[in-house]
N, C-alpha and C positions, 0 to 999 in steps of 0.2 A: 046636778050634784058632781062634785069632784070625785067621790069615791066611785060612782058609777062609770064616770069618764075614764077613769084609770083602769077600772076592770075591763072595760071596752077595748082599751088599748092593749093591755096586756093578753086579752083573747085574741085580737085581732093579729098581734105579734106571733102568737102560738100557733094559730091556724096557718098563717103565712109561711112559718117555719117547717111546719109539717107538710105543707103542700110542696114547698121548695125541696124537702129532703125526699119526698116520694118522686117528684119530677126528676131530681138528679139520678135517683136509682133507675128510673126508666130510661132516663138518658143513657146511662152506663150500659145497660143491658141492651139497648138499641146499637151502641156503638160495637159491642161484642157481635151482635147479630149480624150487622152489616159489614163486618170486617173482611169478608171474603173478596170483595171486589178490590179492596186495597191491597190483598195478597196478589191477586191476578195482576194487578198493575202496580207491582212492587217498586217501580221508579218514583211513584208518589211519595211513598214511604222513605225512600232514599233521599229525595229532595228535602222532605222535612227533617229528616235526621241531619242533614248538614245545616238546616237553619236552627235546630235546637240543640244539637250536639257540638258540631264543629264550631259554630259560632260561640259557644259557651267556654271553649277550651281555654282561653286567655285567661279569664278570671278564676277558673277552676285550678289551672297549674300554678298561678301566682299565689292564690290563696293557700293552696296545699302546701307550698313550698315554706311560706312564711309561718304557717301554722305549725309545720314539723320543726322549724327553727326555734320558735317559742317553747314547744314541747321540749326540745333539746336543752335549751337554757333553764327552763324551770325544773325539768326533771333531774338534770344533773345537780342542781343546787339542793334538791330534795334528798337524792340518792347519796350525796356527798356526806350528809350528816350520819349516815348509817354505815359508811364505808362500802357502798354497793354501786359505785360509779360504773362498773362493767356491766350492769343490768339495764344502762341507759337504752340500748337497742330494743330490749324487751318491752320497756316501758313506752317508747315511742310507737312501735309497731303495734303493740296490742291496742293502745288508746286509739289509733287511727283506723286500724282494721275493725275492731269491734264497735267503736262508738263515733269518733269525730269524722272519719271519713264519709260514711253514709250519710250522717245527719247534716254536717256543714255543706257537703256538695249538694244535698237536696234543697237546703236553704237558698244556697246561690242559685241552683237550677231554677227554683221556684220565682226567685227575684228577677232573673235574666230572661229565661226561655218561657216559663209560665205567664209572667205578665205580657210578654210579647204576643204569645198564642191567644190570650184573652183579647188584647187590642185588636189584633188582626181580625179575629172572628167577629167582634163587635162592630168593627168598622165595615166589614163585609154585610152584616145585618143591617147597619145604618144606611149603607148606600144600596140596599136592596139586591146585593148580588145573591143572597140566600134565597129570596123570592123568586128571582129570575131563574135559579136553578130549578125550584119546584116547578115553575111553569113550563120549563123545557123538559119535564119528567125526568130530571136528575136529582137522585136522593142526595141531599146535602150532608147527611151523616156518613154515607159510603164515600163520598168524593172529598169532602173537606175535613170531618171529625176523625174518621177512622184512621186514615194515614197519619195524622198529627199524634193521636194517642199512641199507636204503636212505636212512632219515632221517639216519643218521650219515654216509653217502657223499656225500649231497647237502648237508648242513649245514657239513661241515668246510671245503670250499674257500670258501664264503661267510664263515665265521669268520676263516678265514686273511686274506681279502681286506680285511676290516673291521680286523683286527689291523695289517695293514701300513698300511692307510690312516690310522688313528689314530697310528701310529708316525711316519708322515711328518708329521702335523700336530703332534705332540710335538716332533719335530726343529725343525720351523718356529718354533714358539712360543719353544724355548730359543735357536735360532740367530739368527733375525730379530728376535723382539721383545725378548727379554732381553738378548742379547749384542750385537747390532747388525749383523749379517752383511747385506749388501745383498740386498734381496728379490728383484730381477730376476735377480741372479747366481744366487741359490738355486735358483729354479725353471728357469731356462734351463739350466743346468749339469744338473740333474736330468733334465730332458726330453731332452737330448742324449745323456745316459749311458744311460738306461734304454731297452732295446729290448723291443718287445712280445712278439715271438717267442722271443728267446733268454732274456729275463729273466722276463718276466710269465708267459708260458705254462708255463716250466719250473717256476715257482713253483706254478702251479695244478696241473700234473702231480704234483708232490710232495704237495700237500695233498689230492688225491684218493687216492694211494696210501697216505698216513697214515690217511686217514679208513676206507679199507677194512681196513686192518691192526688200528687200534684198535677198530672196531666189531665185527669178527670175533673178536678175543681177548675182548672184553667179553661178547659173547653166548655164545661157547662156554664161558668160565669159569662164567658164570652157569647155564648149561644142564647143566654138568658138575658143579656144586657139590653136595657131600653135603647131604642135606635136613635139616640141623641149623643152629643158630645159629652154631656154630664152622665149619661147613663154609662157610656163606655168607660169614662174616667172613673167612676164609681166601682164598675165590676173589676177594672184593673187593680184597684186599690183592695177589694174583697179577696181576689185572687191571692195577693201576696200575704195577706192576714190569715185567711183561712188555711192556705197551705202551710204556713209556719206552724200554726197550731196543731194541724193535723200530722205533721212531722213529729213534733215533740210528743203528741200524745201516743202516736203508733209507736214511737221508739220506746216509750215506757212499757208499752204493752208487750212488744216483741222482746225486749230485754228481759222482762220478768218471765216469760216463757223460755227463751233460749238459755238463760244462764242461771235459772232457779237451782240447778243442781251443783253449782260450783262451790 
């Protein structure tokens, strides 16, 4: 019967999704539990920070600059209608620090570093390196997963801050250098509008949460990937899709809590 077959398919997918969610939660808790060795051998985390953070700098800096330049152009045209061109600095800075900086940096981080982590751990599993560690009594969570997790969590806020800083610079280049907005008004309005605790710290909190979500998803998908070329490829694709959706959903939730009093 087609109806019974469809019900079985829905039930199987639901059970599989619940099982994966439980396994992912257990995987995250185990990563936190076995983080001690990664801190004692912090050079492992530093090495992974270079891989996830430093190697992502180019795309973060270039994207941040051009996003700021686009904000400068679009913001100037909008503010010009109301005679508020001097508020361009406030518009660019608040848009980047509150929203665009953490979100876009996290999306780029997921696309570049997250997919790379998934592929790397998936290939380690496919070539039985994970199994070899277990045979030699080396905990793969402590040796492979935990350093990459903390590297991603530490790198994400730094990349977000650089994205926002280069975005402000791009807005300055377009607004002040190219269009001719008064430089003093640009910086003074921005300094008056941006609050450290309410704007900058909320952006930092967002970037930390995004870093945790993206890194956990990337590591879990790689660790859970079937040990085949097709399995690793599918896990990499799922990492980018799931990370992007998680970032957007978490952004809405965090924004609703942080700025509900505005």
